[in-house]
C-alpha positions in Angstrom: -0.7 9.3 -22.1 0.6 5.8 -21.3 1.9 7.1 -17.9 -1.8 7.7 -16.9 -2.7 4.0 -17.4 -1.2 2.7 -14.1 -3.0 5.4 -12.1 -6.3 4.6 -13.8 -5.8 0.8 -13.4 -4.8 1.1 -9.7 -7.7 3.4 -8.9 -10.3 1.2 -10.5 -8.9 -2.0 -9.2 -8.6 -0.6 -5.6 -12.3 0.4 -5.7 -13.5 -3.0 -6.9 -11.2 -4.9 -4.6 -12.5 -3.0 -1.6 -16.1 -3.7 -2.7 -15.4 -7.4 -2.9 -13.5 -7.3 0.5 -16.3 -5.4 2.3 -19.0 -7.7 0.9 -17.1 -10.9 1.9 -15.8 -9.9 5.3 -19.0 -8.1 6.4 -21.0 -11.3 6.0 -18.3 -13.2 7.9 -18.4 -10.6 10.7 -22.2 -10.8 10.8 -21.9 -14.5 11.4 -19.3 -14.0 14.1 -21.3 -11.4 15.9 -24.3 -13.7 15.9 -22.3 -16.3 17.8 -20.5 -18.4 15.3 -17.0 -19.6 16.0 -14.4 -17.8 13.9 -13.7 -20.7 11.5 -17.4 -21.3 11.1 -18.1 -17.6 10.6 -15.6 -17.5 7.8 -17.0 -20.7 6.1 -20.6 -19.6 6.5 -20.0 -16.0 5.5 -18.0 -17.1 2.5 -20.7 -19.6 1.4 -23.3 -16.8 1.5 -21.3 -14.2 -0.4 -18.9 -16.0 -2.7 -21.5 -16.4 -5.5 -22.3 -12.8 -5.6 -18.6 -11.7 -5.6 -17.9 -14.4 -8.3 -20.7 -13.0 -10.5 -19.6 -9.4 -10.0 -16.0 -10.3 -10.8 -17.0 -12.2 -14.0 -19.1 -9.3 -15.1 -16.3 -6.8 -14.6 -13.8 -9.1 -16.3 -16.1 -9.4 -19.3 -16.6 -5.6 -19.5 -12.9 -4.8 -19.3 -12.0 -7.7 -21.7 -14.4 -6.1 -24.2 -12.1 -3.1 -24.2 -9.5 -5.3 -25.9 -11.5 -5.0 -29.1 -11.0 -1.2 -29.2 -8.7 0.1 -32.0 -6.9 2.4 -29.4 -3.8 0.8 -27.9 -4.2 2.6 -24.6 -7.8 1.4 -24.2 -6.7 -2.2 -25.1 -3.9 -2.2 -22.6 -6.1 -0.7 -19.8 -8.8 -3.3 -20.6 -6.4 -6.2 -20.6 -4.7 -5.1 -17.4 -8.0 -4.5 -15.5 -9.4 -7.9 -16.6 -6.3 -9.7 -15.6 -6.0 -7.8 -12.3 -9.6 -8.4 -11.3 -9.3 -12.1 -12.2 -6.3 -12.4 -9.9 -7.6 -10.1 -7.1 -11.1 -11.5 -6.9 -10.3 -15.2 -7.1 -6.8 -15.5 -5.6 -6.6 -12.7 -3.1 -10.2 -12.1 -1.9 -11.6 -15.6 -2.1 -8.6 -17.7 -1.3 -5.9 -15.8 0.7 -8.2 -13.6 2.8 -10.5 -16.4 4.1 -7.4 -18.6 4.7 -5.6 -16.0 6.7 -8.8 -15.2 8.7 -9.2 -18.9 9.5 -5.6 -19.1 10.6 -6.0 -16.1 12.8 -9.1 -17.4 14.4 -10.5 -15.1 17.2 -7.5 -12.7 16.6 -9.0 -11.7 13.2 -11.8 -10.0 15.0 -9.7 -8.3 17.7 -10.0 -4.5 18.0 -7.8 -2.4 20.3 -9.8 -0.9 23.2 -8.6 2.6 22.5 -9.8 2.3 18.8 -13.0 0.7 19.9 -13.8 3.8 22.2 -13.1 6.2 19.3 -15.0 4.4 16.6 -18.8 5.1 16.4 -21.1 2.2 17.2 -22.9 1.7 13.9 -25.8 -0.8 14.0 -26.2 -1.7 10.4 -28.5 -4.6 11.1 -30.8 -2.8 13.5 -30.2 -5.1 16.5 -30.5 -2.2 18.9 -34.0 -1.4 17.5 -35.1 -4.9 18.2 -33.9 -4.8 21.8 -35.8 -1.5 22.6 -39.2 -1.9 24.2 -42.2 -0.6 22.2 -43.2 2.9 23.0 -46.0 3.1 25.5 -48.8 5.4 24.3 -52.6 5.2 24.3 -53.1 5.0 20.5 -52.1 6.2 17.2 -50.8 9.7 17.0 -53.0 12.3 15.3 -51.3 13.4 12.0 -52.3 16.9 10.9 -51.5 18.4 7.6 -49.9 21.9 7.5 -52.8 23.4 5.6 
């Protein structure tokens, strides 16, 4: 049963790490798309999302540290490993190394190969394309009929 522990730990940690990563970097990207310089986008995006990631990490560390009180040795070891791994990943990797590397890369952090850009769908999460479209031109409100 102990051989299952690393698989469980890696799976849970990967999922949480990606949540933290997407939350931090998507806010940085939003700032960059709205015209901020790369360094300012990283600083501003980090400032807006770091508190939420910190709170989420502390909650998850507390939950998994609570597993240490279990009488089962497997549950204790999984709880300790997850608490320590989230502590390291959230605070060292996601909130120290990633912003530092993105700042060092500057504009290159946002570069996307043209071929990949053509393949990927253009997803407008913020609804910018809706704001740019003119309002529909029609005389008045549409008549809504019930199917009765």
